[in-house]
C-alpha positions in Angstrom: 12.5 -0.5 4.7 13.9 0.6 8.5 12.7 -2.3 11.3 11.5 -0.8 14.0 12.3 -2.5 17.5 8.7 -2.4 20.0 8.8 -1.9 23.8 6.6 -4.0 26.1 5.0 -7.4 25.4 1.5 -5.2 25.4 2.8 -3.7 21.9 4.4 -6.8 20.4 0.9 -8.8 20.7 -0.7 -5.8 19.4 1.4 -5.1 16.3 1.6 -9.0 15.7 -2.3 -8.7 15.4 -2.5 -6.3 13.1 0.2 -7.2 10.9 -2.0 -11.1 10.7 -5.0 -9.4 9.9 -2.8 -8.1 7.0 -0.8 -11.1 6.2 -1.2 -12.6 2.6 -2.2 -16.1 1.9 0.3 -18.6 0.8 0.9 -18.5 -3.3 -0.2 -21.3 -5.4 0.1 -22.1 -8.7 -1.6 -20.6 -11.7 -1.3 -21.5 -15.6 0.1 -18.5 -16.8 1.7 -17.4 -13.7 3.9 -20.1 -13.5 4.1 -20.5 -17.2 6.8 -18.9 -19.4 6.3 -15.4 -21.1 4.7 -16.1 -24.7 5.3 -13.7 -27.2 1.7 -12.3 -28.1 -0.1 -13.3 -25.0 -1.8 -10.6 -22.8 -0.2 -9.7 -19.5 -2.9 -9.8 -16.6 -1.8 -7.1 -14.6 -3.4 -5.8 -10.9 -3.6 -1.8 -10.3 -5.4 0.3 -8.6 -8.0 2.4 -10.2 -8.0 5.1 -7.0 -4.8 6.7 -6.8 -4.7 9.7 -9.2 -0.9 9.8 -11.1 -0.4 5.7 -10.1 -3.3 4.0 -11.1 -6.6 5.6 -11.9 -9.7 4.3 -14.4 -11.2 6.8 -16.4 -14.4 5.7 -15.9 -16.0 7.9 -19.2 -13.1 6.4 -21.7 -12.3 2.7 -19.7 -8.9 3.7 -20.2 -6.2 3.5 -17.5 -3.4 6.1 -16.0 -0.3 6.9 -14.1 2.8 6.0 -13.2 2.0 1.9 -12.3 0.0 1.8 -15.6 3.1 3.3 -17.7 5.5 0.6 -15.7 3.1 -2.2 -16.3 3.0 -1.8 -20.1 7.4 -1.2 -20.5 7.6 -4.2 -18.1 5.3 -6.1 -20.7 7.1 -5.0 -23.9 10.3 -6.1 -22.7 9.1 -9.3 -21.0 7.8 -10.1 -24.9 3.8 -10.2 -24.0 1.8 -8.5 -27.0 -0.2 -6.8 -24.6 -1.6 -5.9 -21.4 -4.8 -6.5 -19.4 -5.0 -4.5 -16.3 -7.3 -6.0 -13.4 -8.4 -3.5 -10.7 -7.4 -4.5 -7.4 -8.0 -2.5 -3.7 -5.9 -3.6 -0.7 -8.1 -6.2 0.2 -8.6 -8.3 -2.6 -5.1 -8.0 -4.4 -3.3 -10.7 -2.1 -6.0 -13.5 -2.6 -6.4 -12.2 -6.4 -2.6 -12.6 -6.9 -2.5 -15.9 -5.0 -5.7 -17.5 -6.9 -4.2 -16.5 -10.3 -6.7 -13.5 -11.1 -4.1 -11.6 -11.8 0.0 -12.6 -13.3 1.2 -9.9 -11.1 0.8 -6.7 -9.6 2.1 -3.2 -10.0 -0.5 -1.6 -7.3 0.9 0.6 -4.6 2.2 -3.0 -2.8 5.0 -1.9 -0.8 7.8 -4.5 -0.1 7.6 -6.0 3.6 9.0 -8.7 5.5 5.3 -10.3 5.9 4.5 -10.3 2.1 8.0 -11.9 0.8 7.2 -14.6 2.8 4.1 -15.3 0.3 5.3 -13.6 -2.9 8.2 -12.7 -5.1 9.1 -9.1 -5.5 11.2 -6.9 -8.1 13.4 -4.2 -7.2 11.8 -0.9 -6.0 10.9 1.3 -8.4 9.4 3.8 -6.1 10.1 5.3 -2.3 7.1 6.3 -0.9 6.3 7.5 3.4 2.8 7.0 4.9 1.7 10.6 6.5 -0.9 11.8 8.6 -3.8 14.3 7.1 -5.9 16.4 9.2 -8.5 18.7 8.9 -7.6 22.5 9.0 -10.6 23.4 11.1 -9.4 21.2 14.0 -6.0 23.4 14.6 -4.0 20.7 15.3 -0.4 21.4 14.0 1.9 18.6 15.7 1.4 14.8 16.2 1.1 15.4 19.8 -2.2 17.6 19.5 -3.5 14.3 18.4 -3.5 12.9 21.8 -6.8 11.3 23.0 -8.3 11.6 19.5 -9.1 9.0 16.9 -6.7 7.7 13.9 -8.0 5.9 10.6 -5.9 3.8 8.6 -6.9 1.7 5.8 -7.7 -2.0 6.3 -5.4 -4.2 4.5 -2.6 -2.0 4.4 0.6 -2.1 6.2 -0.4 1.5 8.1 -1.9 0.3 11.3 1.0 -1.7 12.9 3.6 0.9 11.3 1.4 3.7 13.1 1.1 1.9 16.6 4.8 1.0 16.6 5.9 4.4 15.7 3.7 6.3 18.2 5.1 4.1 20.9 8.9 4.2 20.2 8.4 8.5 19.8 6.7 8.1 23.6 3.6 9.1 22.6 1.5 6.3 24.0 2.7 3.3 26.2 1.7 0.7 23.0 -0.8 -0.7 25.5 -4.1 -1.7 23.7 -6.7 -2.0 26.3 -9.4 -2.5 23.7 -9.6 -4.8 20.9 -12.6 -5.5 18.2 -12.4 -9.2 16.9 -12.0 -8.0 13.1 -9.2 -5.6 14.4 -11.2 -2.7 12.7 -10.7 -0.9 16.5 -8.2 -0.7 19.1 -8.0 1.4 21.5 -4.4 2.6 23.3 -4.2 4.5 25.9 -4.0 8.1 24.3 -5.6 7.1 21.1 -8.1 4.8 19.2 -7.2 3.2 15.8 -9.7 2.2 13.3 -9.2 0.2 10.1 -11.7 1.3 7.2 -12.8 -0.6 4.1 -11.9 2.1 1.3 -9.8 5.2 1.3 -13.2 6.7 0.2 -14.6 5.7 3.7 -11.6 6.8 5.5 -11.7 10.2 3.6 -15.6 10.7 4.4 -14.8 9.7 7.6 -12.3 12.5 8.2 -14.6 15.2 6.9 -17.1 14.2 8.6 -15.7 14.1 11.9 -15.9 10.5 13.0 -11.8 10.3 12.9 -9.6 13.0 13.7 -6.6 11.9 11.4 -6.3 9.7 8.1 -3.0 8.0 7.6 -1.8 6.7 4.2 0.6 6.4 1.8 1.6 9.9 0.5 0.9 8.9 -2.9 -2.3 8.1 -1.9 -3.1 10.7 0.1 -3.0 13.5 -2.8 -5.7 12.0 -4.1 -7.8 13.5 -1.3 -5.8 16.1 -0.4 -7.8 19.6 -0.7 -7.2 23.2 0.3 -9.3 22.2 3.9 -6.5 19.3 4.4 -3.2 19.7 5.4 -0.3 17.2 6.2 1.6 16.5 9.2 5.2 17.1 9.2 5.5 13.6 10.7 6.3 10.3 8.7 5.0 7.1 10.4 7.4 5.2 7.8 8.7 5.0 4.5 8.1 1.9 1.9 9.3 0.6 -1.4 6.8 0.0 -4.2 7.7 -3.4 -6.1 6.3 -5.7 -8.8 4.6 -8.5 -6.7 4.4 -12.4 -8.1 3.5 -15.6 -7.0 6.0 -16.9 -5.0 8.4 -19.0 -6.8 6.6 -18.2 -9.7 8.3 -18.5 -13.3 7.9 -14.9 -13.7 9.3 -13.7 -10.7 12.6 -13.2 -12.7 11.7 -12.2 -15.7 9.9 -9.1 -13.8 12.7 -8.5 -11.6 15.3 -7.7 -14.6 13.0 -6.0 -16.5 12.2 -3.7 -13.9 15.9 -3.9 -12.8 16.7 -2.8 -16.6 14.2 0.2 -16.5 16.1 1.4 -13.3 19.3 0.9 -15.0 18.4 2.9 -18.2 16.5 5.8 -16.6 13.4 4.6 -17.8 11.7 4.6 -13.9 13.3 7.8 -13.2 11.9 9.5 -16.6 8.3 8.3 -16.1 8.3 9.2 -12.5 9.1 12.6 -13.6 6.3 12.6 -16.2 4.0 11.8 -13.3 5.1 14.0 -11.0 
């Protein structure tokens, strides 16, 4: 991922505050995650259940579908596991679930970031995505500048909030000075816009429809789940990110996971699976 330089002490403080709210906890030992892969055992993989095309749970069948589901199954097979146990994670729960050993690894639209690499190991990237801005067509917004004075919404527990603040400052949209911020960082008011962080993508989509936010910011892969005929995505990229498989820091699983993903990249398996779900 490209690094963005901040301008001004106020912006730096805001970015740090937002990033701190997103940073993962230090890894701790989990017996399965620390042990070597064993033939016939199940690999517990944290996945999303609400991102169509990546990780989606059909509640009727109880089965998961998507690119990351296929990647996890192929990865586990190459590592010698007999099966995969999928466990639903969310942006709010995934860090703690991996730290506490509730899952052995995560294939969950989890982007590789410096703040996360301090606490987790990551495989090579298997997917490149861009975070975007989605609006209701009825708002009659055609460019990012049309959103001055309005409210942006992001998902709590993701990197989108600090990335957005930095990008808007770098582009001259805002001075980057935070005029007001709630104690839990759920709302930050800048000079030219307000930034709100919400508990789920469903809440974010609902707020966009109801008009309590004017723009919803999220990964493009996730945005397609909530895109409809009444919405459009602006021609504006907040940042790009690389999705990787996360394991506990220093885990005995880290190298086998990385080797399996690299092998899948080298032999075209990841490309074939991506084409399947595009």
